[in-house]
TORDREN-717708 format. One record per residue (C-alpha): residue number from 0; y, x, z. Coordinates in steps of 0.25 Angstrom, whole numbers. Each point is the difference from the previous one (the first is absolute). Example, Ala and Ser with C-alpha at 12.3 -4.5 7.8 and 13.67 -1.06 7.14 Angstrom:
BEGIN
<nuti=0&yy=-18&xx=49&zz=31> .
<nuti=1&yy=14&xx=6&zz=-2> .
***
This chain:
BEGIN
<nuti=0&yy=-10&xx=-5&zz=58> .
<nuti=1&yy=3&xx=8&zz=-12> .
<nuti=2&yy=-6&xx=-1&zz=-14> .
<nuti=3&yy=2&xx=10&zz=-12> .
<nuti=4&yy=2&xx=-6&zz=-14> .
<nuti=5&yy=-1&xx=9&zz=-12> .
<nuti=6&yy=7&xx=-5&zz=-13> .
<nuti=7&yy=-2&xx=7&zz=-13> .
<nuti=8&yy=13&xx=2&zz=-8> .
<nuti=9&yy=3&xx=3&zz=-15> .
<nuti=10&yy=2&xx=15&zz=3> .
<nuti=11&yy=-15&xx=0&zz=3> .
<nuti=12&yy=2&xx=3&zz=15> .
<nuti=13&yy=-5&xx=-9&zz=11> .
<nuti=14&yy=11&xx=-3&zz=10> .
<nuti=15&yy=-5&xx=-3&zz=14> .
<nuti=16&yy=8&xx=-9&zz=10> .
<nuti=17&yy=-3&xx=-3&zz=15> .
<nuti=18&yy=1&xx=-15&zz=3> .
<nuti=19&yy=1&xx=-5&zz=14> .
<nuti=20&yy=-8&xx=-13&zz=1> .
<nuti=21&yy=-10&xx=-7&zz=9> .
<nuti=22&yy=-15&xx=3&zz=-1> .
<nuti=23&yy=-2&xx=-13&zz=-7> .
<nuti=24&yy=10&xx=2&zz=-10> .
<nuti=25&yy=-3&xx=-5&zz=-14> .
<nuti=26&yy=-2&xx=11&zz=-11> .
<nuti=27&yy=10&xx=-7&zz=-9> .
<nuti=28&yy=11&xx=0&zz=11> .
<nuti=29&yy=-2&xx=15&zz=2> .
<nuti=30&yy=0&xx=2&zz=-15> .
<nuti=31&yy=13&xx=-7&zz=-2> .
<nuti=32&yy=7&xx=7&zz=12> .
<nuti=33&yy=-3&xx=13&zz=-6> .
<nuti=34&yy=3&xx=-4&zz=-14> .
<nuti=35&yy=14&xx=-5&zz=4> .
<nuti=36&yy=2&xx=13&zz=8> .
<nuti=37&yy=-3&xx=8&zz=-13> .
<nuti=38&yy=8&xx=-9&zz=-9> .
<nuti=39&yy=12&xx=3&zz=9> .
<nuti=40&yy=-2&xx=15&zz=-1> .
<nuti=41&yy=4&xx=10&zz=-10> .
<nuti=42&yy=-15&xx=2&zz=-5> .
<nuti=43&yy=-5&xx=-4&zz=-14> .
<nuti=44&yy=-5&xx=-14&zz=-1> .
<nuti=45&yy=-13&xx=-3&zz=7> .
<nuti=46&yy=-11&xx=-9&zz=-5> .
<nuti=47&yy=2&xx=-14&zz=5> .
<nuti=48&yy=-15&xx=-3&zz=-2> .
<nuti=49&yy=-7&xx=-3&zz=14> .
<nuti=50&yy=-13&xx=5&zz=-5> .
<nuti=51&yy=6&xx=14&zz=-3> .
<nuti=52&yy=5&xx=2&zz=15> .
<nuti=53&yy=-9&xx=7&zz=10> .
<nuti=54&yy=2&xx=-5&zz=14> .
<nuti=55&yy=-6&xx=5&zz=13> .
<nuti=56&yy=3&xx=0&zz=15> .
<nuti=57&yy=4&xx=12&zz=8> .
<nuti=58&yy=-5&xx=3&zz=14> .
<nuti=59&yy=-10&xx=-7&zz=8> .
***
């Protein structure tokens, strides 16, 4: 199962990450997986506020 997690960054853009996790994954776990992916990349700092992220499931 795949999830998409959009994280707003300091440059005003939203960076979207695909996270592979089970259907019953906790939103906080999905958020931190995407945040750590972003943090390891070359992009400007993303918001670490859970409330600012958008999380949704892909597919059926």
